[in-house]
C-alpha positions as CSV (number, residue, x, y, z in Angstrom):
1,M,12.8,8.2,-5.1
2,D,13.0,4.9,-3.1
3,A,15.4,2.0,-3.6
4,V,14.3,-1.3,-2.0
5,P,17.0,-2.5,0.4
6,P,18.4,-6.0,-0.3
7,T,16.6,-7.6,2.6
8,D,13.2,-6.5,1.2
9,I,13.9,-7.9,-2.3
10,V,12.2,-11.3,-2.7
11,G,15.0,-13.8,-2.2
12,T,17.2,-11.0,-1.1
13,G,19.5,-9.1,-3.5
14,P,23.1,-8.0,-3.6
15,A,22.3,-4.2,-3.4
16,P,19.5,-1.8,-3.1
17,A,17.4,-1.7,-6.3
18,H,14.5,0.1,-8.0
19,V,12.2,-2.8,-7.9
20,C,9.0,-1.1,-6.6
21,G,8.3,1.3,-9.5
22,H,9.0,4.6,-7.7
23,D,11.1,5.7,-10.8
24,V,8.0,5.1,-12.9
25,H,5.8,7.0,-10.4
26,T,8.2,9.9,-10.5
27,A,8.2,10.0,-14.3
28,V,4.4,9.9,-14.4
29,G,4.2,12.7,-11.8
30,I,6.5,14.9,-13.8
31,G,4.6,14.1,-17.0
32,V,1.3,15.1,-15.4
33,A,2.9,18.3,-14.1
34,Q,4.1,19.2,-17.6
35,V,0.7,18.6,-19.1
36,L,-1.2,20.6,-16.5
37,A,1.4,23.4,-16.8
38,R,0.4,23.8,-20.4
39,L,-3.3,23.8,-19.4
40,R,-2.9,26.1,-16.4
41,Q,-5.1,28.8,-17.9
42,Q,-8.0,26.3,-18.1
43,L,-7.7,25.1,-14.4
44,S,-10.0,26.5,-11.8
45,R,-7.9,25.4,-8.8
46,T,-4.3,24.6,-8.0
47,A,-2.7,21.2,-8.5
48,V,0.1,20.5,-6.0
49,F,2.7,17.7,-6.6
50,L,4.2,15.8,-3.7
51,F,7.4,14.0,-4.6
52,Q,7.8,12.2,-1.3
53,P,10.7,9.8,-0.5
54,A,10.8,7.1,2.3
55,E,7.6,5.4,1.4
56,E,9.3,2.0,1.8
57,T,10.2,2.9,5.5
58,L,6.7,4.3,6.2
59,S,8.2,7.6,7.3
60,G,8.0,10.0,4.3
61,A,4.3,10.8,4.5
62,R,4.5,11.4,8.2
63,A,7.5,13.8,7.7
64,L,5.5,15.9,5.2
65,I,2.4,15.9,7.4
66,D,4.4,16.9,10.4
67,A,6.1,19.7,8.4
68,G,2.6,21.1,7.7
69,V,2.6,20.6,4.0
70,L,-1.1,19.8,3.8
71,E,-2.1,23.0,5.8
72,R,0.4,25.2,4.1
73,M,-0.6,24.3,0.6
74,G,-4.3,24.1,1.5
75,I,-4.6,20.6,0.1
76,E,-8.2,19.4,-0.1
77,E,-7.9,16.1,-1.9
78,I,-5.0,13.8,-2.9
79,H,-4.5,11.2,-5.7
80,A,-1.8,8.7,-6.4
81,L,-0.8,5.9,-8.8
82,H,1.3,2.9,-7.9
83,C,2.7,0.2,-10.2
84,G,0.8,-3.1,-10.1
85,P,0.8,-6.6,-11.7
86,F,-1.9,-5.8,-14.2
87,P,-1.8,-5.6,-18.0
88,V,-0.3,-2.4,-19.3
89,G,-3.1,0.0,-20.1
90,Q,-5.3,-1.2,-17.3
91,F,-6.1,0.5,-14.0
92,A,-7.0,-1.4,-10.8
93,L,-9.1,0.6,-8.2
94,T,-9.9,-0.4,-4.7
95,P,-13.2,1.2,-3.6
96,G,-13.6,0.6,0.1
97,Y,-10.4,-1.4,0.3
98,G,-6.7,-0.6,-0.2
99,M,-3.6,-2.0,1.5
100,P,-3.1,-3.4,5.0
101,G,-1.2,-1.6,7.7
102,Q,1.6,-3.2,9.7
103,D,2.1,-4.2,13.3
104,K,5.2,-5.5,15.0
105,A,5.8,-7.6,18.2
106,E,8.9,-8.8,20.1
107,V,8.8,-11.8,22.4
108,S,11.8,-12.3,24.7
109,L,12.4,-15.7,26.2
110,S,14.6,-16.7,29.1
111,G,15.9,-19.9,30.7
112,P,18.4,-22.6,29.7
113,D,16.5,-23.6,26.6
114,A,15.6,-20.1,25.4
115,L,17.2,-20.5,22.0
116,D,15.3,-23.7,21.2
117,A,12.1,-22.2,22.6
118,A,12.5,-19.1,20.4
119,R,12.7,-21.4,17.3
120,R,9.6,-23.3,18.4
121,L,7.7,-20.1,19.2
122,T,8.6,-18.8,15.7
123,V,6.8,-21.7,14.2
124,D,3.8,-21.3,16.5
125,I,3.4,-17.6,15.7
126,G,3.9,-18.3,12.0
127,A,1.0,-20.7,12.2
128,L,-1.3,-17.7,12.9
129,A,-1.1,-16.7,9.2
130,T,-4.1,-17.4,7.0
131,V,-2.3,-16.5,3.8
132,A,1.2,-17.7,3.0
133,L,4.0,-15.7,1.4
134,P,4.0,-16.5,-2.3
135,Q,6.5,-19.0,-3.4
136,S,6.0,-19.2,-7.1
137,P,4.6,-17.1,-10.0
138,A,1.5,-19.3,-9.8
139,D,1.0,-18.1,-6.2
140,L,1.2,-14.5,-7.4
141,E,-1.4,-15.2,-10.1
142,R,-3.7,-16.6,-7.5
143,I,-3.3,-13.6,-5.2
144,V,-4.2,-11.2,-8.0
145,A,-7.3,-13.3,-8.9
146,D,-8.3,-13.6,-5.2
147,A,-8.0,-9.8,-4.8
148,K,-10.7,-9.4,-7.5
149,T,-13.1,-11.9,-5.8
150,P,-15.8,-10.5,-3.5
151,N,-15.8,-12.3,-0.2
152,G,-12.9,-14.3,-1.4
153,P,-9.8,-15.7,0.5
154,L,-8.4,-12.1,1.0
155,A,-11.6,-10.7,2.5
156,R,-10.1,-11.6,5.9
157,F,-6.5,-12.5,6.3
158,V,-3.4,-12.5,8.4
159,A,0.1,-12.4,6.8
160,V,2.9,-13.1,9.3
161,R,6.7,-13.0,9.3
162,A,8.4,-14.3,12.4
163,T,12.1,-14.8,12.9
164,A,14.2,-15.9,15.9
165,Q,17.3,-13.9,16.8
166,E,18.9,-15.8,19.6
167,A,16.3,-15.7,22.5
168,T,14.0,-13.1,20.9
169,V,11.3,-13.7,18.3
170,N,10.6,-10.7,16.1
171,V,7.2,-10.6,14.4
172,S,5.9,-8.4,11.6
173,Y,2.4,-9.0,10.4
174,R,-0.4,-7.4,8.4
175,C,-4.1,-8.2,8.5
176,W,-7.5,-7.3,7.1
177,P,-9.9,-5.9,8.1
178,P,-7.8,-3.2,9.9
179,E,-9.5,-3.7,13.3
180,R,-8.4,-7.3,13.4
181,Y,-5.1,-6.1,14.9
182,V,-6.7,-6.4,18.4
183,E,-7.5,-10.0,17.8
184,V,-4.0,-10.8,16.3
185,R,-2.2,-9.2,19.2
186,E,-4.2,-11.4,21.6
187,D,-3.3,-14.5,19.5
188,I,0.4,-13.7,19.7
189,R,0.2,-13.2,23.5
190,R,-1.7,-16.5,23.8
191,A,0.8,-18.4,21.6
192,S,3.7,-17.1,23.9
193,M,2.1,-17.9,27.2
194,P,3.1,-21.6,27.4
195,Y,6.8,-20.6,27.1
196,A,8.5,-20.0,30.5
197,G,9.7,-16.4,31.0
198,A,8.1,-15.1,27.7
199,A,7.7,-11.3,27.7
200,T,5.6,-10.0,24.8
201,R,6.0,-6.4,23.7
202,F,4.4,-4.3,20.9
203,P,6.9,-1.4,20.3
204,A,4.3,0.9,18.8
205,E,0.8,1.3,17.7
206,P,0.0,-0.4,14.4
207,F,0.7,1.6,11.3
208,P,-2.7,2.3,9.8
209,A,-4.2,0.5,6.8
210,M,-4.8,2.4,3.7
211,V,-8.5,2.4,3.0
212,C,-9.6,4.0,-0.2
213,P,-12.9,6.0,0.1
214,E,-15.5,4.1,-1.9
215,R,-17.3,7.1,-3.4
216,D,-14.0,8.7,-4.5
217,A,-12.8,5.6,-6.2
218,N,-16.1,5.1,-8.0
219,L,-15.9,8.7,-9.3
220,L,-12.4,7.9,-10.7
221,A,-13.5,4.6,-12.2
222,H,-16.4,6.4,-14.0
223,H,-13.9,9.0,-15.3
224,L,-11.5,6.4,-16.6
225,R,-14.1,4.3,-18.3
226,R,-15.5,7.4,-20.0
227,T,-12.2,8.9,-21.1
228,V,-9.8,6.0,-21.5
229,G,-12.1,3.0,-22.2
230,R,-14.5,0.8,-20.4
231,D,-12.2,-2.2,-20.5
232,T,-9.3,-0.3,-18.9
233,V,-10.7,-0.5,-15.4
234,T,-10.8,-3.4,-13.0
235,E,-11.9,-3.3,-9.4
236,L,-10.2,-5.1,-6.5
237,R,-12.5,-6.5,-3.8
238,A,-9.9,-7.1,-1.1
239,A,-6.8,-5.4,0.4
240,F,-3.9,-5.8,-2.0
241,P,-1.2,-6.9,-1.8
242,P,-1.2,-8.5,1.6
243,F,2.6,-8.2,2.1
244,S,3.3,-4.5,1.7
245,G,2.5,-1.4,3.7
246,E,1.7,2.0,2.2
247,D,2.3,5.3,3.9
248,F,-0.2,7.0,1.6
249,A,-2.6,5.8,4.3
250,L,-1.7,8.8,6.4
251,Y,-2.9,11.2,3.8
252,L,-6.2,9.4,3.2
253,D,-6.8,9.3,6.9
254,R,-7.0,13.1,6.8
255,I,-8.3,14.1,3.4
256,P,-10.4,12.4,0.6
257,G,-8.7,11.1,-2.5
258,T,-7.9,8.0,-4.5
259,Y,-5.1,5.5,-4.8
260,T,-4.9,3.5,-8.0
261,F,-2.8,0.7,-9.3
262,L,-1.2,1.3,-12.8
263,G,-0.8,-1.8,-14.8
264,V,2.8,-2.3,-15.9
265,R,2.8,-6.0,-17.0
266,A,3.9,-6.4,-20.6
267,P,2.0,-8.8,-22.8
268,G,3.3,-12.3,-22.3
269,A,5.7,-11.3,-19.5
270,A,6.0,-13.3,-16.3
271,I,4.0,-11.8,-13.4
272,T,7.2,-11.3,-11.4
273,T,8.3,-8.6,-13.9
274,S,5.3,-6.5,-12.7
275,Y,5.0,-7.4,-9.1
276,P,6.9,-5.0,-6.8
277,H,10.0,-6.3,-4.9
278,Y,10.8,-9.2,-7.2
279,P,14.4,-9.1,-8.5
280,D,13.3,-9.3,-12.1
281,F,10.8,-6.4,-11.8
282,A,10.8,-4.7,-15.2
283,P,7.7,-2.6,-15.8
284,D,6.6,-2.0,-19.3
285,E,7.5,1.7,-19.8
286,R,4.5,2.3,-22.1
287,A,2.6,2.5,-18.8
288,I,4.2,5.9,-18.2
289,G,2.3,7.5,-21.0
290,V,-0.9,5.7,-20.0
291,G,-0.5,7.0,-16.5
292,V,0.2,10.6,-17.6
293,R,-2.8,10.8,-19.9
294,A,-5.2,9.3,-17.3
295,M,-4.0,11.3,-14.3
296,A,-3.6,14.6,-16.2
297,G,-7.2,14.3,-17.3
298,W,-8.4,13.3,-13.9
299,I,-6.6,16.1,-12.0
300,A,-7.8,18.6,-14.6
301,E,-11.3,17.4,-14.1
302,R,-10.9,17.6,-10.3
303,T,-10.0,21.3,-10.6
304,H,-13.5,21.8,-11.9
305,G,-15.3,19.4,-9.6
306,A,-14.6,20.2,-6.0
307,Q,-18.1,19.5,-5.0
308,D,-17.8,15.8,-5.8
309,L,-15.4,14.8,-3.0
310,P,-16.9,15.5,0.4
311,G,-15.2,18.1,2.5
312,G,-11.8,19.9,2.2
313,F,-8.7,19.9,4.3
314,R,-10.1,21.7,7.3
315,E,-13.2,19.6,7.6
316,A,-11.3,16.3,7.0
317,E,-8.6,17.3,9.5
318,A,-11.3,18.0,12.1
319,R,-12.8,14.5,11.5
320,H,-9.3,13.0,11.9
321,R,-8.7,14.7,15.2
322,A,-12.1,13.7,16.5
323,R,-11.3,10.0,15.6
324,S,-7.9,10.3,17.3
């Protein structure tokens, strides 16, 4: 469904590659559809499957929404799984948290020393980051541990990528909490002010963060502990991971639902084999069956429990328009 381009593979790669788990997600989705098809006579409501491409470019969900899929299908709630660096058989939920959005800036410089100034400004803007890009498996292990820590290092963060292309500095950054974008934009403007002829531009509004409704995630956690096992659920207490966006945010901004990480790390395997976008990403395929059983049970239960998640599509869409 989505191949990661070489430039987005950690350390870069020779060609696009399936190193984010979308092939696993697709297999799980098809498996859940097969199970529910056999149970269709026992379902009280309709389950709709969205096989949506272009998540990596943050454009697929927008295309489906603009095409009217949510209205046409009468979708009232939405649920998703995504591969994560957790032991196979484990699920990681993010009640009240999720994944950061993304914002971009461009700073154009002029003058005889513009090229050197751009390089120096890249360093200055990079210094705004409070969390560094991981450089080793140990860094990844620490990030996973920090994401489970209430009020830990990832409770508030800024992750920045700044590069100089001739006399222009291109900036891409993510932050948490979501409203911190206002503060970070001012910091970028302030960092650029000392440079003669600096012109700072933000090409678009920030892509929204994905915030998982707390009540909905807690309902799913209760279901998984009851049906799969108490030890199969862990809860993240920070946005995770701080270096990727997620266009599922656009769905959750309109209707209630859940987004859960499916553990795909094989016993004894390096964390990079289960952390998306690493070149040696190799998820344990036993996770497919785990995901199918868990999500088929959850969706089947949801067809009988509409009252648990507040509101349906029309009510949620009205709230979205009011916020906009």
